[in-house]
N, C-alpha and C positions, 0 to 999 in steps of 0.2 A: 639735569638741566639741558635744554635744547639750545644749541648755538644759533644765534640769529645775527646776521649782518645784512641789512637791506640796502639795495642799490636800485637805481632806475634803469629800466630796460623798456624796449618797445614790445608790445604784445602784437605780433603779426596778424593774429586772427581778428582782433578788434581794432587794429590801427590806433592804439592809444599807448600812452606811457603808463607803466605800472611799477610797483615795487616788487623786488625779487630777493629772496634770501639766498645768498651765495652758497650756503651750506646745503641747499637742496640739490645741488649738482652732484650726482652720485659718484662720478669718477674723481672729482675734486675731493670729495669726502673720503674716498678710498685712499687717495694719496695722503691725506691728513692722518688717517689711521696708521699707515706705514711709517710716516714721519714721526708720529708720536711714539711708536714702538722703537724706532731707531735712535731718536734723540730725546729721550725722556728728561734728562737733566741738563741738556746742553742748549740753552736758550738761543745763543747766536746762530748755531748751525740749524736748529729747528726753524727759526724765523727766516733764515736765508733760503732754506729749501721750501718753505711755505710761499715765499715770494716767487721762486722759480715755478712752482705749481700754479700760482695765480696767473703768472705770465702765460703759461702753456694753455690754460683753459679760457682765460678772459681777455687777453690782450690783443687788440687790433683784429678782431673778428667781427664781421658786420652784424652777426646775430646778437652781439653783445654791445653794440654801439647805439647811441642816440645822437641826434643833432640838437645842439643847444643854440637857441636864438633869442633875440629880444622880443618884447611884446609892447606895443605893436611893432611889426617889422619895419626896419629902416635900412637904408643903404649904408649908414654910418657903422653899423655893427656887423662884424664878420661872424658868420655861423661857425660853429666849432663842433667837431666830432668828440664825443665823450664816451669812452668805453668803460666797462666795469672795472678793469684793472686801474685806470686812472682815478676812478671814484674811490677805490680802496686806498691807493697810494696817497691821495690827497689828505687822508686821515691816518696814515701809516702808524704814527706814534700811538694813537688810541687803539687802532685795530690790533697791532702787535701785542700790546699789553692785554687786550681782551682775549685774544686767542691763547696767549701764554698762560694767563691766570685761569683759564677755563679748559686747558688741554685735557684734563681728566674727563671732560664731557664729550670728547671726540669719539663717536661710535657710529657704526653703520646702521 
């Protein structure tokens, strides 16, 4: 089974918003393989280290941020930066169960 967790990112080539599977990031996936080997039966430490890895690769980096705004634009609404990490943390309870239950599928 292939792991899939889609988030929204900007496609800089086409200047549009698209979905992106976070497990397509090779270095992040490498970290997950190492964490799987190190913490096979330790859910708390495994998820703690997955969170650290997510922060390292996806947190507060402009290439992983989009601007969220209302439509039609108004002065009442403040635009907001939304990075990949915050999209994942918004559903952390679901994501953490998903990755723990499917940890045997973590492969390069």
